[in-house]
C-alpha positions as a Markdown table, in Angstrom:
| # | Residue | x | y | z |
|---|---|---|---|---|
| 1 | Met | 74.7 | 45.3 | -84.8 |
| 2 | Ser | 77.2 | 47.8 | -83.6 |
| 3 | Gly | 75.1 | 48.3 | -80.5 |
| 4 | Glu | 76.2 | 44.9 | -79.3 |
| 5 | His | 79.5 | 46.5 | -78.4 |
| 6 | Arg | 77.8 | 48.5 | -75.7 |
| 7 | Thr | 77.5 | 45.9 | -72.9 |
| 8 | Gly | 78.5 | 45.8 | -69.3 |
| 9 | Arg | 79.2 | 48.6 | -66.9 |
| 10 | Lys | 79.8 | 52.1 | -68.2 |
| 11 | Pro | 82.8 | 53.9 | -66.9 |
| 12 | Lys | 81.6 | 56.9 | -64.8 |
| 13 | Arg | 84.7 | 59.2 | -65.0 |
| 14 | Leu | 85.0 | 61.7 | -67.9 |
| 15 | Tyr | 88.3 | 62.7 | -69.4 |
| 16 | Ala | 89.0 | 65.4 | -71.9 |
| 17 | Arg | 91.8 | 65.2 | -74.5 |
| 18 | Val | 92.6 | 68.7 | -75.8 |
| 19 | Met | 94.8 | 69.3 | -78.8 |
| 20 | Arg | 95.7 | 72.9 | -79.5 |
| 21 | Val | 97.5 | 74.2 | -82.6 |
| 22 | Asp | 100.3 | 76.7 | -82.1 |
| 23 | Pro | 99.0 | 79.9 | -83.9 |
| 24 | Ser | 102.5 | 80.7 | -85.1 |
| 25 | Gly | 103.1 | 77.3 | -86.7 |
| 26 | Thr | 101.8 | 75.2 | -89.5 |
| 27 | Pro | 101.7 | 71.6 | -88.1 |
| 28 | Asp | 101.4 | 68.6 | -90.3 |
| 29 | Leu | 98.0 | 67.4 | -89.1 |
| 30 | Pro | 96.8 | 63.9 | -90.0 |
| 31 | Gly | 93.9 | 63.5 | -92.4 |
| 32 | Ser | 90.3 | 63.8 | -91.1 |
| 33 | Ser | 89.6 | 60.1 | -92.0 |
| 34 | Ala | 92.3 | 59.0 | -89.6 |
| 35 | Ile | 90.8 | 61.1 | -86.8 |
| 36 | Arg | 87.2 | 60.0 | -87.5 |
| 37 | Gly | 88.4 | 56.3 | -87.5 |
| 38 | Phe | 90.0 | 56.8 | -84.1 |
| 39 | Val | 87.0 | 58.5 | -82.6 |
| 40 | Ala | 84.7 | 55.8 | -84.0 |
| 41 | Gly | 86.4 | 53.3 | -81.8 |
| 42 | Phe | 85.3 | 55.3 | -78.7 |
| 43 | Asp | 81.8 | 55.5 | -80.2 |
| 44 | Arg | 81.6 | 51.7 | -80.8 |
| 45 | Ser | 82.7 | 51.0 | -77.2 |
| 46 | Gly | 80.2 | 53.4 | -75.7 |
| 47 | Arg | 82.9 | 55.7 | -74.3 |
| 48 | Leu | 82.4 | 58.7 | -76.6 |
| 49 | Val | 80.7 | 61.7 | -75.0 |
| 50 | Ala | 81.6 | 64.6 | -77.4 |
| 51 | His | 84.0 | 65.4 | -80.1 |
| 52 | Gly | 84.7 | 68.5 | -82.2 |
| 53 | Asp | 86.6 | 71.6 | -83.1 |
| 54 | Leu | 88.0 | 74.2 | -80.7 |
| 55 | Thr | 88.8 | 77.8 | -81.7 |
| 56 | His | 91.1 | 80.5 | -80.5 |
| 57 | Pro | 93.5 | 78.8 | -81.1 |
| 58 | Asp | 92.3 | 76.0 | -83.4 |
| 59 | Gly | 92.2 | 72.6 | -81.9 |
| 60 | Asp | 90.4 | 69.4 | -81.3 |
| 61 | Leu | 88.4 | 68.3 | -78.2 |
| 62 | Leu | 87.5 | 64.7 | -77.3 |
| 63 | Ile | 85.5 | 63.9 | -74.2 |
| 64 | Phe | 85.3 | 60.3 | -73.3 |
| 65 | Arg | 84.6 | 57.8 | -70.4 |
| 66 | Ala | 87.3 | 55.7 | -68.7 |
| 67 | Asp | 87.6 | 53.9 | -65.3 |
| 68 | Asp | 90.7 | 55.9 | -64.3 |
| 69 | Arg | 93.6 | 58.0 | -65.7 |
| 70 | Asp | 95.7 | 55.0 | -66.5 |
| 71 | Gln | 93.0 | 53.6 | -68.7 |
| 72 | Ala | 92.4 | 57.0 | -70.3 |
| 73 | Asp | 96.1 | 57.2 | -71.3 |
| 74 | Arg | 96.0 | 53.7 | -72.7 |
| 75 | Leu | 93.0 | 54.5 | -74.8 |
| 76 | Leu | 94.8 | 57.5 | -76.3 |
| 77 | Arg | 98.0 | 55.7 | -77.3 |
| 78 | Thr | 96.9 | 55.4 | -80.9 |
| 79 | Asp | 95.5 | 58.9 | -81.1 |
| 80 | Pro | 96.7 | 60.3 | -84.5 |
| 81 | Leu | 96.8 | 63.8 | -82.9 |
| 82 | Arg | 99.0 | 62.7 | -80.0 |
| 83 | Asp | 102.6 | 63.6 | -81.2 |
| 84 | Val | 102.0 | 66.2 | -83.9 |
| 85 | Val | 104.8 | 68.8 | -83.8 |
| 86 | Gly | 103.6 | 72.4 | -83.4 |
| 87 | Thr | 100.7 | 71.4 | -81.1 |
| 88 | Ser | 100.0 | 71.1 | -77.4 |
| 89 | Tyr | 98.4 | 67.9 | -76.1 |
| 90 | Thr | 96.6 | 67.7 | -72.8 |
| 91 | Val | 94.6 | 65.1 | -71.0 |
| 92 | Leu | 92.6 | 66.0 | -67.9 |
| 93 | Glu | 89.8 | 64.7 | -65.9 |
| 94 | Trp | 86.5 | 66.5 | -66.8 |
| 95 | Lys | 84.8 | 67.4 | -63.6 |
| 96 | Ala | 81.4 | 68.6 | -64.6 |
| 97 | Gly | 80.7 | 69.9 | -61.1 |
| 98 | Glu | 83.6 | 72.3 | -61.4 |
| 99 | Leu | 83.9 | 72.9 | -65.1 |
| 100 | Gly | 80.3 | 72.6 | -66.1 |
| 101 | Ala | 79.0 | 70.0 | -68.4 |
| 102 | Gly | 79.0 | 71.9 | -71.7 |
| 103 | Val | 77.9 | 68.7 | -73.4 |
| 104 | Asn | 75.3 | 65.9 | -72.9 |
| 105 | Leu | 76.9 | 63.6 | -70.4 |
| 106 | Asp | 74.6 | 60.7 | -71.3 |
| 107 | Pro | 76.2 | 58.4 | -73.9 |
| 108 | Pro | 74.5 | 58.6 | -77.3 |
| 109 | Pro | 72.3 | 55.8 | -78.6 |
| 110 | Ala | 74.3 | 52.9 | -80.1 |
| 111 | Leu | 75.2 | 53.0 | -83.7 |
| 112 | Gly | 72.5 | 51.4 | -85.8 |
| 113 | Ser | 69.8 | 51.9 | -83.1 |
| 114 | Gly | 68.0 | 54.8 | -84.9 |
| 115 | Arg | 70.3 | 57.5 | -83.8 |
| 116 | Leu | 69.7 | 60.9 | -85.5 |
| 117 | Thr | 72.9 | 61.7 | -87.5 |
| 118 | Leu | 72.0 | 64.8 | -89.6 |
| 119 | Leu | 69.5 | 67.6 | -90.0 |
| 120 | Lys | 68.6 | 66.8 | -93.7 |
| 121 | Arg | 66.2 | 69.5 | -94.8 |
| 122 | Val | 63.6 | 72.0 | -93.7 |
| 123 | Thr | 60.6 | 73.2 | -95.8 |
| 124 | Val | 59.7 | 76.7 | -96.7 |
| 125 | Val | 56.4 | 77.4 | -98.4 |
| 126 | Val | 56.4 | 79.9 | -101.3 |
| 127 | Arg | 53.9 | 81.2 | -103.8 |
| 128 | Asp | 56.0 | 80.9 | -106.9 |
| 129 | Gln | 58.7 | 78.2 | -106.7 |
| 130 | Glu | 60.6 | 79.3 | -109.8 |
| 131 | Arg | 60.9 | 82.9 | -108.6 |
| 132 | Ala | 61.8 | 81.8 | -105.1 |
| 133 | Val | 64.6 | 79.6 | -106.4 |
| 134 | Glu | 66.1 | 82.5 | -108.2 |
| 135 | Trp | 65.9 | 84.8 | -105.2 |
| 136 | Tyr | 67.4 | 82.2 | -102.8 |
| 137 | Arg | 70.3 | 81.6 | -105.3 |
| 138 | Glu | 71.0 | 85.3 | -106.2 |
| 139 | Val | 70.4 | 86.9 | -102.8 |
| 140 | Leu | 71.3 | 84.3 | -100.2 |
| 141 | Gly | 73.9 | 82.4 | -102.3 |
| 142 | Leu | 72.3 | 79.0 | -102.0 |
| 143 | Ser | 72.8 | 76.3 | -104.7 |
| 144 | Val | 70.3 | 73.8 | -106.0 |
| 145 | Ile | 71.5 | 70.4 | -104.8 |
| 146 | Gly | 68.4 | 68.3 | -105.8 |
| 147 | Gln | 65.5 | 68.8 | -108.2 |
| 148 | Asp | 62.8 | 66.8 | -109.8 |
| 149 | Pro | 60.7 | 68.8 | -112.3 |
| 150 | Glu | 58.1 | 66.1 | -112.5 |
| 151 | Thr | 57.2 | 66.3 | -108.8 |
| 152 | His | 58.2 | 69.9 | -108.4 |
| 153 | Phe | 60.7 | 68.9 | -105.7 |
| 154 | Val | 63.7 | 71.3 | -105.3 |
| 155 | Glu | 66.1 | 71.7 | -102.4 |
| 156 | Leu | 68.9 | 74.3 | -102.0 |
| 157 | Ala | 71.8 | 74.4 | -99.6 |
| 158 | Leu | 75.0 | 76.3 | -98.9 |
| 159 | Gly | 77.1 | 73.3 | -99.8 |
| 160 | Lys | 77.3 | 69.5 | -99.5 |
| 161 | Gly | 76.8 | 68.1 | -96.1 |
| 162 | Thr | 74.7 | 71.1 | -94.9 |
| 163 | Ala | 71.0 | 71.2 | -94.1 |
| 164 | Ala | 68.9 | 72.0 | -97.2 |
| 165 | Ile | 65.9 | 74.2 | -97.7 |
| 166 | Ser | 63.1 | 72.6 | -99.7 |
| 167 | Leu | 61.0 | 75.3 | -101.4 |
| 168 | Val | 57.4 | 74.1 | -101.9 |
| 169 | Ala | 54.5 | 75.9 | -103.7 |
| 170 | Pro | 51.0 | 74.8 | -102.6 |
| 171 | Asp | 49.1 | 72.9 | -105.2 |
| 172 | Arg | 45.3 | 72.6 | -105.3 |
| 173 | Ala | 45.7 | 69.0 | -106.4 |
| 174 | Trp | 46.8 | 68.2 | -102.9 |
| 175 | Gly | 43.2 | 68.5 | -101.8 |
| 176 | Glu | 42.0 | 69.8 | -98.5 |
| 177 | Pro | 43.1 | 70.5 | -95.8 |
| 178 | His | 46.7 | 70.2 | -97.1 |
| 179 | Tyr | 46.4 | 73.0 | -99.6 |
| 180 | Thr | 44.9 | 75.5 | -97.2 |
| 181 | Glu | 47.3 | 74.5 | -94.4 |
| 182 | Ala | 50.3 | 75.1 | -96.8 |
| 183 | Leu | 48.9 | 78.5 | -97.8 |
| 184 | Ser | 48.7 | 79.5 | -94.2 |
| 185 | Arg | 52.4 | 78.9 | -93.7 |
| 186 | Ile | 53.4 | 81.5 | -96.3 |
| 187 | Gly | 54.7 | 84.8 | -94.8 |
| 188 | Thr | 55.3 | 83.5 | -91.3 |
| 189 | Pro | 58.5 | 83.2 | -89.2 |
| 190 | Thr | 60.3 | 80.0 | -90.2 |
| 191 | Gly | 62.6 | 79.7 | -87.2 |
| 192 | Ile | 65.5 | 79.1 | -89.5 |
| 193 | Cys | 68.8 | 80.8 | -88.6 |
| 194 | Phe | 71.7 | 81.3 | -90.9 |
| 195 | Glu | 75.2 | 82.1 | -89.7 |
| 196 | Thr | 77.1 | 84.9 | -91.4 |
| 197 | Asp | 80.7 | 86.3 | -91.2 |
| 198 | Ser | 79.3 | 89.9 | -91.0 |
| 199 | Val | 75.7 | 90.8 | -90.1 |
| 200 | Thr | 76.4 | 94.4 | -91.2 |
| 201 | Ala | 77.6 | 93.4 | -94.7 |
| 202 | Phe | 74.8 | 90.9 | -95.1 |
| 203 | Glu | 72.2 | 93.6 | -94.2 |
| 204 | Leu | 73.7 | 95.8 | -97.0 |
| 205 | Arg | 73.4 | 92.9 | -99.4 |
| 206 | Leu | 69.8 | 92.3 | -98.5 |
| 207 | Arg | 68.9 | 96.0 | -98.8 |
| 208 | His | 70.5 | 96.2 | -102.2 |
| 209 | Ala | 68.4 | 93.3 | -103.3 |
| 210 | Gly | 65.2 | 95.0 | -102.0 |
| 211 | Ala | 64.7 | 92.5 | -99.2 |
| 212 | Arg | 62.7 | 93.6 | -96.1 |
| 213 | Ile | 64.6 | 93.9 | -92.9 |
| 214 | Thr | 62.1 | 93.2 | -90.0 |
| 215 | Ala | 64.7 | 93.7 | -87.2 |
| 216 | Pro | 68.0 | 95.5 | -87.8 |
| 217 | Pro | 71.3 | 94.2 | -86.5 |
| 218 | Glu | 71.5 | 94.1 | -82.7 |
| 219 | Arg | 73.6 | 92.3 | -80.1 |
| 220 | Gln | 71.8 | 89.6 | -78.3 |
| 221 | Pro | 72.2 | 88.7 | -74.6 |
| 222 | Trp | 74.1 | 85.5 | -75.5 |
| 223 | Gly | 76.8 | 87.4 | -77.5 |
| 224 | Glu | 75.7 | 87.1 | -81.1 |
| 225 | Arg | 74.7 | 90.0 | -83.4 |
| 226 | Ser | 71.6 | 89.2 | -85.4 |
| 227 | Leu | 69.1 | 90.6 | -87.8 |
| 228 | Arg | 65.7 | 89.4 | -89.1 |
| 229 | Phe | 64.7 | 89.5 | -92.8 |
| 230 | Thr | 62.1 | 88.1 | -95.1 |
| 231 | Asp | 62.1 | 86.5 | -98.6 |
| 232 | Pro | 59.8 | 88.0 | -101.3 |
| 233 | Asp | 56.9 | 85.9 | -99.8 |
| 234 | Gly | 57.3 | 87.3 | -96.3 |
| 235 | Asn | 58.9 | 84.2 | -94.8 |
| 236 | Glu | 61.1 | 85.4 | -92.0 |
| 237 | Phe | 64.6 | 84.3 | -91.3 |
| 238 | Leu | 67.3 | 85.1 | -88.8 |
| 239 | Ala | 71.0 | 85.7 | -89.6 |
| 240 | Cys | 73.6 | 85.6 | -86.8 |
| 241 | Glu | 77.2 | 86.6 | -86.5 |
| 242 | Arg | 79.1 | 84.7 | -83.8 |
| 243 | Glu | 81.2 | 86.7 | -81.3 |
| 244 | Gly | 84.8 | 86.5 | -82.2 |
| 245 | Trp | 84.1 | 84.8 | -85.6 |
| 246 | Lys | 87.2 | 84.2 | -87.8 |
| 247 | Pro | 87.6 | 82.9 | -91.4 |
| 248 | Pro | 87.7 | 79.1 | -91.9 |
| 249 | Arg | 91.0 | 77.4 | -91.4 |
| 250 | Pro | 93.2 | 77.2 | -94.5 |
| 251 | Pro | 93.3 | 74.1 | -96.7 |
| 252 | Gly | 95.3 | 71.2 | -95.2 |
| 253 | Arg | 93.9 | 71.4 | -91.8 |
| 254 | Pro | 91.2 | 68.8 | -91.2 |
| 255 | Arg | 87.7 | 70.1 | -90.5 |
| 256 | Leu | 86.0 | 67.8 | -88.0 |
| 257 | His | 82.5 | 67.6 | -86.6 |
| 258 | Pro | 82.0 | 71.1 | -85.2 |
| 259 | Val | 80.8 | 71.6 | -81.6 |
| 260 | Glu | 81.0 | 74.6 | -79.3 |
| 261 | Ala | 83.4 | 73.8 | -76.5 |
| 262 | Asp | 85.9 | 75.7 | -74.3 |
| 263 | Glu | 88.6 | 74.4 | -72.1 |
């Protein structure tokens, strides 16, 4: 098992490798598979703490464990982002006491040890599955990514690799208490939050579609603008717009595992 690589003493010092893209340039960045392969080596050795995208400007953050700066530099010698023209490359010691953690400092479980890797799907209970599928497609822009007419299973998502919503209509054949419990979940807050590039424009789309807005757009204490709305069955959702959101990076730039992080 890959967990066998995680033996012995764990280095206690944290280092951050920060790569930033020059906003005025178009650097020739390596493919995402090369970057994932490099980061996987840190994961297998138990050194990986966090990895993901940076924004304003675009970039890549890697936080890892090492005994000292010399070892950190040696570990980064094969970094595919190290010598890319049109970028800045910085390595610094991550001092959580001064900079704040920002990430979980405990190393993740070893690969193959039952680590959670993805939020697969969530369930929303509706009265009429066929009608609900049409509404989620036409109004929210989701696509059907899995369906089994025989078992009435259907799931929708915004795209491949994203969490899906499984729309379930209660069936008396389930028996009690499952049927009654499912009915009780219709028309309640789901706790599901979507991200949008414009809360204002999304609200207009919802109103044109006749959707109910339960809380109009407002700025939250943590910086997002959000609104609450319901589907035709009264299931409530949240839509949020991040502060300083900008369109996705153009094709050709690798999209890595996103995390929120600042220098």
